[in-house]
Legacy VTK file of the C-alpha trace (Angstrom):
# vtk DataFile Version 3.0
C-alpha trace
ASCII
DATASET POLYDATA
POINTS 426 float
-14.779 -8.082 26.277
-15.961 -5.534 23.749
-13.288 -3.464 22.037
-13.743 0.303 22.422
-14.255 2.012 19.084
-14.824 5.364 17.472
-16.259 6.331 14.107
-13.709 7.535 11.614
-14.644 9.356 8.409
-12.468 8.576 5.437
-12.703 10.233 2.041
-12.375 8.227 -1.138
-11.656 9.596 -4.591
-12.148 6.964 -7.248
-9.533 7.205 -10.028
-10.280 10.176 -12.271
-13.735 10.810 -10.871
-14.427 14.072 -9.116
-17.044 12.420 -6.922
-16.209 11.506 -3.352
-17.765 9.023 -0.971
-17.655 9.032 2.795
-17.264 5.720 4.585
-17.407 5.266 8.327
-15.239 2.650 10.004
-15.281 1.503 13.598
-11.774 0.854 14.856
-10.224 0.842 18.372
-10.096 4.276 19.959
-6.368 4.011 20.696
-5.608 4.277 16.968
-7.198 7.705 16.968
-4.790 10.610 16.615
-5.207 13.874 18.484
-2.505 15.659 16.473
-2.117 14.364 12.926
-5.771 13.314 12.830
-6.837 16.908 13.468
-4.489 18.169 10.757
-5.726 15.586 8.256
-9.347 16.518 8.848
-8.607 20.231 8.460
-6.821 19.565 5.172
-9.622 17.288 3.980
-12.304 19.929 4.618
-10.335 22.564 2.694
-9.512 20.220 -0.181
-12.424 17.824 -0.705
-11.337 16.962 -4.250
-7.762 16.246 -3.166
-6.082 18.590 -5.602
-3.508 19.981 -3.154
-0.712 17.530 -2.328
1.577 20.080 -0.681
2.860 19.181 2.796
1.689 20.753 6.029
4.266 22.871 7.859
4.189 22.614 11.654
6.451 25.338 13.040
7.459 24.663 16.659
10.220 27.288 16.591
13.533 25.457 16.936
12.136 22.540 14.923
9.794 22.481 11.944
7.979 19.388 10.699
6.855 18.938 7.110
3.950 16.527 7.317
2.883 14.701 4.150
-0.591 15.585 2.833
-1.583 11.907 2.725
-0.168 9.120 4.878
-1.296 6.419 7.276
-4.261 4.073 7.218
-5.927 3.710 3.823
-9.426 2.459 3.032
-8.347 -1.177 2.761
-6.516 -1.102 6.095
-9.391 0.625 7.916
-11.770 -1.948 6.499
-9.549 -4.870 7.559
-9.109 -3.543 11.095
-12.836 -3.021 11.553
-13.678 -6.536 10.362
-10.936 -8.168 12.458
-12.068 -6.571 15.714
-15.686 -7.307 14.855
-14.764 -10.970 14.404
-13.306 -10.979 17.910
-16.352 -9.278 19.416
-18.835 -11.561 17.684
-17.053 -14.807 18.535
-15.921 -14.645 22.190
-16.116 -18.421 22.636
-14.482 -19.487 19.373
-10.925 -19.778 18.123
-10.264 -16.856 15.788
-7.467 -17.168 13.241
-5.800 -14.898 10.720
-4.289 -16.509 7.632
-1.209 -14.294 8.111
-0.444 -10.801 9.384
-3.581 -8.746 8.840
-1.487 -5.759 7.748
2.230 -5.060 7.896
2.302 -3.198 11.187
3.752 -4.690 14.350
1.536 -2.775 16.798
-1.754 -3.668 15.128
-0.781 -7.313 14.769
0.499 -7.504 18.355
-2.745 -6.021 19.666
-4.818 -8.542 17.711
-2.695 -11.371 19.085
-3.035 -10.058 22.638
-6.816 -10.286 22.216
-6.650 -13.920 21.183
-6.241 -13.953 17.406
-3.806 -16.609 16.205
-1.758 -16.330 13.001
-1.816 -19.494 10.879
1.218 -18.517 8.794
3.888 -15.842 8.683
4.029 -13.315 5.849
6.378 -15.542 3.833
4.115 -18.585 4.177
5.935 -20.212 7.127
3.367 -22.356 8.963
2.687 -21.551 12.634
-0.476 -23.601 13.135
-1.003 -26.941 11.321
-3.984 -26.931 8.977
-5.395 -30.017 10.693
-6.036 -27.910 13.801
-8.437 -25.675 11.878
-12.044 -26.907 11.940
-15.386 -25.791 10.562
-16.392 -24.256 13.904
-13.390 -21.937 13.897
-13.330 -18.372 12.569
-10.745 -17.640 9.861
-10.045 -14.067 8.752
-8.617 -13.427 5.289
-6.145 -10.509 5.548
-6.234 -7.276 3.573
-3.770 -8.701 1.033
-6.255 -11.452 0.132
-5.304 -15.102 -0.221
-4.680 -17.669 -2.921
-7.463 -19.673 -4.526
-5.686 -22.800 -3.328
-5.926 -21.787 0.340
-9.479 -20.509 -0.045
-10.638 -23.753 -1.668
-8.769 -25.789 0.957
-10.680 -23.990 3.719
-13.979 -24.407 1.883
-13.306 -28.140 1.620
-12.915 -28.141 5.412
-16.310 -26.348 5.577
-14.724 -23.229 7.072
-16.683 -20.008 6.442
-14.281 -17.686 4.600
-16.450 -14.813 3.366
-17.990 -13.458 6.577
-14.650 -12.045 7.765
-12.894 -11.609 4.446
-10.935 -8.346 4.725
-9.431 -8.406 1.219
-8.929 -4.816 0.094
-11.453 -3.885 -2.628
-8.632 -2.338 -4.646
-6.784 -5.665 -4.590
-9.983 -7.343 -5.781
-10.145 -4.743 -8.546
-6.753 -5.959 -9.771
-7.999 -9.554 -9.686
-11.068 -8.616 -11.710
-8.939 -6.834 -14.293
-6.607 -9.823 -14.491
-9.582 -12.137 -14.996
-10.819 -9.955 -17.848
-7.375 -10.010 -19.453
-7.225 -13.780 -19.203
-10.644 -14.220 -20.790
-9.462 -12.038 -23.682
-6.401 -14.295 -24.131
-3.883 -11.758 -22.861
-0.991 -12.946 -20.719
-1.031 -11.131 -17.374
2.258 -9.492 -16.369
2.153 -8.792 -12.619
4.411 -6.020 -11.337
5.100 -7.129 -7.790
7.352 -8.916 -5.305
6.924 -12.649 -5.826
7.099 -13.512 -2.102
4.680 -10.796 -0.971
1.258 -12.087 0.184
-0.642 -9.794 -2.150
1.371 -10.805 -5.194
1.030 -14.497 -4.310
-2.737 -14.021 -4.073
-2.956 -11.998 -7.287
-0.809 -14.538 -9.128
-3.067 -17.370 -7.955
-6.190 -15.598 -9.214
-4.644 -14.451 -12.491
-3.116 -17.872 -13.240
-6.603 -19.341 -12.887
-7.770 -16.966 -15.629
-4.845 -16.976 -18.013
-1.103 -17.272 -18.493
0.717 -15.144 -15.898
4.254 -14.042 -15.078
5.709 -11.823 -12.330
8.242 -9.013 -12.832
9.632 -7.113 -9.852
11.208 -4.164 -11.630
12.349 -2.724 -14.929
15.323 -5.092 -15.042
12.949 -8.064 -14.979
10.794 -6.340 -17.591
13.709 -5.801 -19.957
14.681 -9.422 -19.510
11.118 -10.549 -20.261
11.095 -8.372 -23.385
13.958 -10.470 -24.745
11.604 -13.448 -24.738
8.842 -11.362 -26.329
11.257 -10.669 -29.177
12.479 -14.266 -29.372
16.032 -13.275 -28.456
16.470 -15.944 -25.779
15.542 -19.617 -25.424
12.638 -21.195 -23.581
15.108 -22.969 -21.290
16.578 -19.601 -20.273
13.070 -18.314 -19.503
12.350 -21.170 -17.118
15.572 -20.394 -15.275
15.234 -16.583 -15.268
11.612 -16.621 -14.068
11.650 -19.713 -11.895
8.571 -19.843 -9.610
7.255 -16.686 -11.285
5.177 -18.093 -14.152
1.953 -20.061 -14.375
1.764 -23.761 -15.087
2.170 -24.658 -18.741
3.586 -21.231 -19.632
5.062 -21.175 -23.130
7.089 -17.996 -23.766
6.996 -18.559 -27.528
3.188 -18.261 -27.703
2.164 -16.680 -24.379
4.009 -13.379 -24.876
2.214 -12.293 -28.050
-0.620 -10.508 -26.187
0.109 -8.906 -22.784
-1.368 -6.618 -20.170
0.176 -5.296 -16.941
-1.404 -5.276 -13.473
0.318 -4.604 -10.168
0.741 -5.345 -6.519
-1.122 -2.273 -5.287
1.673 -1.151 -2.954
4.375 -0.892 -5.618
5.584 2.472 -6.868
2.794 3.666 -9.151
5.232 5.482 -11.407
7.273 2.295 -11.818
4.189 0.250 -12.693
3.249 2.825 -15.311
6.796 2.860 -16.664
6.736 -0.933 -16.996
3.362 -0.811 -18.762
4.629 1.905 -21.112
7.744 -0.164 -21.761
5.772 -3.237 -22.840
3.458 -1.048 -24.899
6.504 0.214 -26.783
7.934 -3.301 -27.129
4.700 -4.611 -28.658
4.316 -1.569 -30.924
7.813 -2.075 -32.313
7.266 -5.767 -32.875
3.744 -5.725 -34.301
3.294 -2.134 -35.514
1.234 0.687 -34.032
-1.721 -0.215 -36.227
-1.892 -3.653 -34.541
-1.057 -2.544 -30.981
-4.546 -3.138 -29.521
-4.311 -6.780 -30.553
-1.118 -7.246 -28.559
-1.221 -4.830 -25.610
-4.035 -4.075 -23.139
-4.141 -0.700 -21.373
-4.537 -1.479 -17.651
-3.640 1.770 -15.888
-6.952 1.621 -14.026
-5.548 -1.005 -11.600
-3.375 1.509 -9.725
-4.538 1.963 -6.104
-5.823 5.439 -5.219
-4.214 5.383 -1.754
-0.836 4.293 -3.107
-1.047 7.089 -5.660
-2.047 9.697 -3.057
0.672 8.708 -0.588
3.347 8.610 -3.261
2.230 11.887 -4.870
2.356 13.473 -1.412
5.879 12.130 -0.943
6.987 13.646 -4.259
5.747 17.001 -2.932
7.864 16.515 0.201
10.940 16.254 -1.995
10.487 19.898 -2.894
10.992 21.245 0.639
14.345 22.264 2.059
14.400 19.770 4.926
17.453 18.435 6.757
16.274 14.849 7.178
13.250 12.586 6.821
11.651 10.154 9.271
9.340 7.499 7.830
7.268 5.407 10.245
5.971 1.940 9.440
6.419 -1.820 9.598
9.748 -3.022 8.310
8.050 -5.635 6.116
5.657 -3.081 4.636
6.105 -2.786 0.875
4.328 0.562 0.482
6.355 2.068 3.341
9.646 0.916 1.831
8.723 2.680 -1.415
8.063 5.926 0.478
11.490 5.530 2.098
12.975 4.913 -1.339
11.520 8.197 -2.596
12.655 10.210 0.442
16.179 8.832 0.115
16.470 10.617 -3.216
16.610 13.953 -1.382
17.230 13.525 2.361
19.090 11.458 4.932
16.137 9.146 5.680
15.404 7.099 8.798
12.900 4.230 8.542
11.602 3.384 12.032
8.680 1.328 13.324
7.967 3.486 16.389
9.302 6.227 18.630
11.159 3.543 20.629
13.804 3.452 17.907
14.796 7.030 18.775
17.171 6.285 21.629
18.348 9.835 22.314
18.989 13.098 20.524
22.272 11.517 19.455
21.183 8.021 18.408
18.516 6.431 16.218
18.043 2.779 15.253
16.555 2.494 11.789
15.903 -0.136 9.146
17.922 -0.414 5.937
15.352 -2.096 3.683
17.921 -2.499 0.903
20.005 -4.885 3.033
17.225 -5.948 5.443
19.117 -4.943 8.568
18.940 -2.518 11.483
21.467 0.283 11.415
22.508 2.681 14.166
23.204 6.313 13.308
24.804 8.778 15.719
24.253 12.540 15.678
21.241 12.194 13.377
19.741 15.458 14.638
21.750 18.362 13.306
22.653 21.451 15.352
21.050 23.682 12.735
18.150 25.830 14.004
15.457 25.663 13.020
15.890 21.987 12.262
13.591 20.929 9.424
12.228 17.360 9.484
10.056 15.584 6.936
7.614 13.223 8.673
5.361 10.638 7.031
4.292 6.995 7.303
3.098 3.979 5.384
-0.517 2.979 4.682
-0.544 0.363 7.465
0.748 2.688 10.190
-1.640 4.150 12.811
-1.533 7.936 13.002
-0.967 7.634 16.748
2.491 6.224 16.003
3.324 9.312 13.935
2.110 11.471 16.841
4.384 9.613 19.252
7.393 9.994 16.953
6.759 13.730 16.643
6.397 14.145 20.399
9.593 12.162 21.026
11.554 14.351 18.618
10.138 17.494 20.215
11.740 16.461 23.522
15.149 17.220 21.988
14.275 20.799 21.059
13.965 22.857 24.261
12.005 26.065 23.902
9.612 24.612 21.344
6.042 25.842 21.155
3.424 23.526 22.642
1.337 21.264 20.451
-1.776 23.246 21.405
-0.152 26.476 20.250
0.759 25.018 16.859
-2.583 23.299 16.369
-4.492 26.588 16.808
-4.020 27.083 13.068
-6.110 23.963 12.490
LINES 1 427
426 0 1 2 3 4 5 6 7 8 9 10 11 12 13 14 15 16 17 18 19 20 21 22 23 24 25 26 27 28 29 30 31 32 33 34 35 36 37 38 39 40 41 42 43 44 45 46 47 48 49 50 51 52 53 54 55 56 57 58 59 60 61 62 63 64 65 66 67 68 69 70 71 72 73 74 75 76 77 78 79 80 81 82 83 84 85 86 87 88 89 90 91 92 93 94 95 96 97 98 99 100 101 102 103 104 105 106 107 108 109 110 111 112 113 114 115 116 117 118 119 120 121 122 123 124 125 126 127 128 129 130 131 132 133 134 135 136 137 138 139 140 141 142 143 144 145 146 147 148 149 150 151 152 153 154 155 156 157 158 159 160 161 162 163 164 165 166 167 168 169 170 171 172 173 174 175 176 177 178 179 180 181 182 183 184 185 186 187 188 189 190 191 192 193 194 195 196 197 198 199 200 201 202 203 204 205 206 207 208 209 210 211 212 213 214 215 216 217 218 219 220 221 222 223 224 225 226 227 228 229 230 231 232 233 234 235 236 237 238 239 240 241 242 243 244 245 246 247 248 249 250 251 252 253 254 255 256 257 258 259 260 261 262 263 264 265 266 267 268 269 270 271 272 273 274 275 276 277 278 279 280 281 282 283 284 285 286 287 288 289 290 291 292 293 294 295 296 297 298 299 300 301 302 303 304 305 306 307 308 309 310 311 312 313 314 315 316 317 318 319 320 321 322 323 324 325 326 327 328 329 330 331 332 333 334 335 336 337 338 339 340 341 342 343 344 345 346 347 348 349 350 351 352 353 354 355 356 357 358 359 360 361 362 363 364 365 366 367 368 369 370 371 372 373 374 375 376 377 378 379 380 381 382 383 384 385 386 387 388 389 390 391 392 393 394 395 396 397 398 399 400 401 402 403 404 405 406 407 408 409 410 411 412 413 414 415 416 417 418 419 420 421 422 423 424 425
């Protein structure tokens, strides 16, 4: 059966360029939003160069929502969804597999599974389907995070076509290309990312093929690595501190003399830049400013535009006088957890995967990503009127989910204006 689709226009702004490009994607119609989609398009038309990151205020009377300027599906996610559903449509009589979750969103993945797609592994690499069951007649989709060279070559050896339905985000590939360039120039590649995340595993595989590579998750890891740059700790300590996070044959005594930083594209952009600046300072102090270019490569161009836009929009949300924040997204979504992390700096913040987690006006079930557990909070909606709520989502979350969360919350504020009344301004 063919999957119903609609054409979605998405605007791209490439790094510092003022030029924009419009790309049309065909994705299932039920991901289309009648509320937030309309607001996004109105904001896009008024701000084609994306210079205004201020939130949108939706005033329903007894409750006001501050909607982030940018949130939801990014270019890479739209692209992956389109290709995945196309693979299903074009291969009705074949087994269609995904290497792992296509994106970190439970509704999208569940829908793909309901249509017959099978996941070969879980996000952490746990095997669901034995490799021997995959044959050259089967269709294998590479997810938006990409995959390792080892898995890609393994599939090629089995004569499985891997490029036709390769959904790897072009911004992830941009990181790989930058890492390859660093390796060819004899720089060691420092990857800012989570070692167990699919994207970081893929990036590490590609970078390790090009040059010496090591993974740092945060500034603490970076400061620890700097001790080895400065020769303050032993090689044996390095192998223990960075176990399973360095490339084969890594020698900290010689491989930390020239470095460049790339990132998992969903990490906090400001943290990646801080880590890069930190290593720039470390190398300048050790080798002198006059020799810095021989020991540190400027790689700020690997930061993902969508991650930047979503995070910059979240910073703008921190300036509003809201009572609480609701962030919608998959609980294993890295970019969503970073948005939650930012909102927590200012507001009581509730990380939910859908409106179903809002049990009543008194109770909400939400995810504590710090401890990886579900928490239950009572009386989360304050009696204050108007109640002011920040609302946003991660890059792998359909806008329809944000709509449903907003509508569910509106049920607890009798006397609110209708959606049609509020949307007249757009």
